[in-house]
C-alpha positions in Angstrom: 14.5 -17.2 2.4 12.7 -18.4 -0.5 9.1 -20.0 0.1 7.5 -22.6 -2.7 4.0 -23.3 -3.3 2.5 -25.8 -5.9 3.1 -23.4 -8.9 5.3 -20.4 -7.6 8.9 -19.8 -6.2 8.9 -16.8 -3.9 12.2 -14.9 -3.5 13.0 -12.2 -1.4 13.1 -8.7 -3.3 15.9 -6.5 -3.0 16.9 -3.6 -4.6 18.5 -5.5 -7.5 14.8 -5.9 -8.3 14.0 -2.3 -8.7 13.7 -1.9 -12.3 11.5 -4.9 -12.7 9.2 -4.4 -9.4 8.9 -0.5 -10.8 7.5 -2.2 -14.1 5.4 -4.4 -12.1 3.9 -1.6 -10.0 3.2 0.8 -13.0 0.8 -1.7 -14.5 -2.5 -0.1 -14.6 -4.2 -3.0 -12.8 -1.5 -3.3 -9.8 -0.9 0.7 -9.4 -5.1 1.2 -9.5 -5.1 0.1 -5.9 -1.9 -0.2 -4.6 -0.6 3.1 -5.3 -3.9 4.8 -5.6 -3.5 5.1 -9.4 -0.6 7.2 -9.1 2.4 6.2 -11.2 5.2 5.7 -8.9 9.2 7.0 -9.5 12.3 4.4 -9.5 13.1 6.4 -6.1 9.9 5.2 -4.5 10.3 1.8 -5.6 13.4 1.9 -4.5 12.6 2.8 -1.0 9.3 0.4 -0.7 12.4 -2.1 -1.3 14.5 -0.7 1.2 12.0 -1.0 3.9 11.4 -4.7 2.6 15.4 -5.6 2.9 15.0 -3.9 6.5 11.8 -6.0 7.3 13.7 -8.9 6.1 16.8 -8.3 8.6 14.7 -7.3 11.5 11.7 -9.7 11.3 12.4 -12.5 8.6 9.7 -11.0 6.6 9.3 -8.6 3.9 8.0 -8.9 0.1 8.8 -11.6 -2.1 8.7 -11.6 -5.8 6.4 -14.4 -7.1 8.1 -16.5 -9.9 7.2 -19.9 -11.8 9.6 -22.2 -10.7 13.2 -21.7 -12.3 12.1 -18.5 -14.4 13.3 -15.2 -13.4 10.2 -13.2 -14.6 8.4 -11.6 -11.9 4.8 -12.2 -12.2 4.0 -10.5 -9.0 5.2 -9.9 -5.3 3.3 -10.6 -2.0 4.5 -10.4 1.4 4.6 -8.9 4.9 5.6 -5.2 5.8 5.6 -3.2 9.1 3.3 -0.7 8.8 1.2 2.2 10.3 -2.0 1.3 8.4 -2.3 -1.8 10.8 -1.2 -2.8 14.1 0.0 -6.1 12.9 2.2 -7.0 10.4 0.4 -6.0 6.8 -0.1 -8.6 4.1 0.3 -6.9 0.4 0.3 -8.5 -2.9 0.2 -7.7 -6.3 0.2 -9.9 -9.7 1.1 -8.9 -13.1 -2.1 -8.1 -15.1 -1.6 -11.1 -17.8 -1.5 -13.5 -14.9 -4.8 -12.3 -12.9 -7.4 -15.0 -12.3 -5.3 -18.1 -12.0 -5.2 -18.0 -8.2 -1.5 -17.3 -8.1 -2.0 -14.5 -6.0 -4.2 -16.6 -3.5 -1.3 -19.0 -3.6 1.2 -17.0 -3.2 -0.5 -14.9 -0.2 -1.1 -18.6 1.5 2.5 -19.4 1.4 3.4 -16.2 3.1 0.7 -16.5 5.8 2.1 -20.1 6.2 5.5 -18.8 6.7 4.0 -16.1 9.2 2.3 -18.2 11.2 4.0 -22.0 11.4 7.5 -20.8 10.9 7.8 -17.0 12.7 4.8 -17.9 15.2 3.1 -14.1 14.4 0.0 -13.9 16.5 -2.1 -12.0 13.9 -1.5 -10.7 10.1 -3.4 -7.7 9.2 -4.0 -6.3 5.5 -6.3 -3.3 4.1 -8.0 -3.0 0.5 -10.3 -0.4 -0.9 -14.1 -1.1 -0.7 -13.9 -1.0 -4.5 -11.3 -3.8 -5.1 -13.6 -6.9 -4.8 -11.1 -9.7 -6.0 -8.7 -8.4 -3.2 -11.1 -8.5 -0.6 -12.6 -12.2 -1.6 -9.3 -13.3 -2.1 -8.3 -11.8 1.7 -11.7 -13.5 3.0 -10.4 -17.0 1.3 -7.7 -16.8 3.0 -9.4 -16.7 6.5 -9.1 -13.5 7.2 -11.9 -11.5 9.0 -13.4 -8.0 8.0 -13.0 -5.9 11.2 -13.7 -2.4 10.1 -14.4 -0.3 7.6 -13.1 3.6 7.6 -11.7 6.5 5.4 -8.1 5.9 4.6 -6.4 8.8 3.0 -10.1 9.8 1.4 -10.7 6.3 0.2 -13.4 3.7 1.5 -11.2 1.1 3.0 -11.6 -2.4 4.6 -9.6 -3.9 7.1 -8.7 -7.3 7.7 -7.0 -9.5 10.0 -6.2 -13.0 10.6 -4.9 -14.6 14.3 -2.7 -17.6 14.4 -5.9 -19.6 16.1 -8.0 -18.4 12.8 -5.3 -20.4 10.6 -4.9 -23.0 13.3 -8.4 -23.8 12.9 -8.0 -24.3 9.0 -7.9 -22.4 5.6 -9.7 -23.4 2.7 -6.7 -25.4 0.5 
C-alpha cells in the first residue's frame, strides 16, 4: 500500500530493498540516533525489514521508503512498527543526510500518521527519541505528539511521545 504527500511517494520496504536500506541506515546522520551510532550488518537490516513485512501483513503498517515521485532513489524511510519500547505502534523515520532540513521527514511522518488514524483508526501512536536529538523531538511536537515521559533507555536519556486519534482529529499543523 503506497502513501503520498505533496512531494513524496512512500512505498512499502521489503527485503528486496535491503541493500538500499542498509546504505541509508549506515549513514552517520541516520545511524547516530537510529542505531545509537553503531554500523549495522546486512543481517540486522534484513531482520528489521522482515519484521516490517510481518507488520504489513498483520497490521497494514510497517516501514515505507520515501521517494521523490517516479524516482527509484531511497531518500529516507518512515513508518510504524510494533515494538516493546512504547505500548502503541511506534513512529520511526530517518532521512538521507543530503536531504535533511527540507521538511521531507515531517511530510513523510504526517502521511504515515494520517494513514494510522484516518485509514486504520488506531487509537494512538507512540514515538521515542534520544533527548539529544532536538530535530526529531521538534518534528514530533510539530506533528502534534505530546511528551509523556523522559527516562533512561539502554543508558540513553530518552523522550517518549504519544499522539492519540483525538489529538489528530483536533488538527495538526499543515
